[in-house]
N, C-alpha and C positions, 0 to 999 in steps of 0.2 A: 424389437426393443429399441433399436436406433430410431425408428420412425416415431415411437411413443416419446422418446427423450426429446426429439426435435420439436414435436407438437407441444410438449410440456414447456420447453424453453420459450417457444413463440407465444404461448398463452401467458406466461409470466411477464414477458417483455411487453405484450399488448396491455396487460393490466397496469403496468408501471408507466406506460407511455404518457399518461396524463399527469404524472408526478413531475414537477419542475426539477427536483433534485436529480432525477434519473437522467434527464436530457443534459443537464449541466455537467454531471460527473463524466459523461461520455466525451466531453471536450478535453479531458485529460489524456495525454499520450499513453497508450497501452491499455486503455479502458474501453471496451466495447460494450455490446448489449448485455452479455451474460455477466461479465465482471461488474458492470455498472449496476445491474440488478442485485448482485450479491452485496455490493457496498451499501446501496440504499436500504435494503431489507435488514442486513445485519447491524448497521449503525443505527438506523431508525431516526428518531427526532434528535437533531443536534442540540436542541435546547437543554437536553439532559446533561450535556457535557460543558464544563466551564473552560476547559483547556484542551489543546490538541494532544497533550500527553495522555489524557484519559482515553482517547480513541486509540492511540498506539498501544496502551495497556489492554484495552478491550480486544485488540487483535493478538495480544501476546508477543508483541515485538519489542517490549520494554526490556532493558538490560537488568540482569540479576547476577549477583556474585555469590557463590557458595563459599561460606567461611566456617571454619571449625577450629577452635584453638589457635595454633600458630599458622595453620594452613589458610591460604586465601587463593581461591581459584581465579581463572580468567572470567571476565564478564561474558555471559551468554544471554540469549533471549530467554525470557521466562517461560514461554509457551503456556501461560496460564489463561490465555484468552480464548476467543472463538477460533477454532482451527480453520473453518471455512473462510473467515475474513482474512486470516493470516495467509492462507493459500492464495486467495484472490489478489492480495497485495503483492505477494511474491511473483505470481504470474504476470501481473501488470508491470512489475519492475523488469522482468525478463524481456517482455515485449518492448517496453519503452526504451530500455538501454540498447536494444538491438536496432530499433527502427527510427528513433527520434534523435536528431543530432545533439540536442541539449542534454538529454539524459545519457547518451553515449559518451559525451565529453565528461559528464559528472562521474560516470562509471569508471572511465579510464583514469581520471584524476584521483578518485577515491582508492582505486586499485594500486596506483603508483607503481613502484618497482617490486611489488610483492607477488608478481605473477607466478613465480615458482613455489611460493609458500603453500602448504597444504590447506585447502579450504578457503583460500583468500578470495577467490571469485564468488563463492557462495555467500561469504560474509559481506562482501561488497554489495551483492544483490539484496541482501537482507537490509542493509543500510538504506539502499534506494527504495525498498519496499516501505520502510518507516517514513521516508520523506514523502512518498506517494500518499501514505495514509494521512500525513499532515496536510497535503494539498487537497485530498478528498474532503477532509473535515472543513477546510477553509472554503472550498467551493460550495459545500452543502450549507454551511452556516451563513455565508454571505449571500447566497443565491446569485452568484456571479460566475460566469463562464471562466474557465482556466485561461490565463494568459502567461506566456513564458516570462514576462517581466516580473510579475508578482512571485513566481516560483523561484527565480534566480536570487531573490532577496533572502530566501531561507537557506541556511547552511546545512550541510550534511554532518551528522554527528561522527566523531572520530572513534 
């Protein structure tokens, strides 16, 4: 089964190798062949989307608040989008925040002094995943490779 999975992954990556978006998405920290393939296939043609928020919503990483009468809950991700795309964004965030100095600094800054707070690390990684989705959309839309200077201009949501 492991050999079949590997052959399947290699086949998908070979098919996408002629796709310019596939090569460009891999310039983003934390995105390799498999995650790049997932991003390109799940997002598809960026011309369908007018704004990066639509891609974040497609992944289910947009914030939603449950309200009923006097009760107003904490904002949570909606999880209404594509689960595979959300998983890929989260995995890319984990890798990028561990291996890339720019994203590691972003992670530590967003985490702040909430290290002891329950779930703070996971919430911070979800924020970085949303930022990575924004970067993936920009790279695919503009057909330009990732550069840290362009990414640092975007802020992480609170």
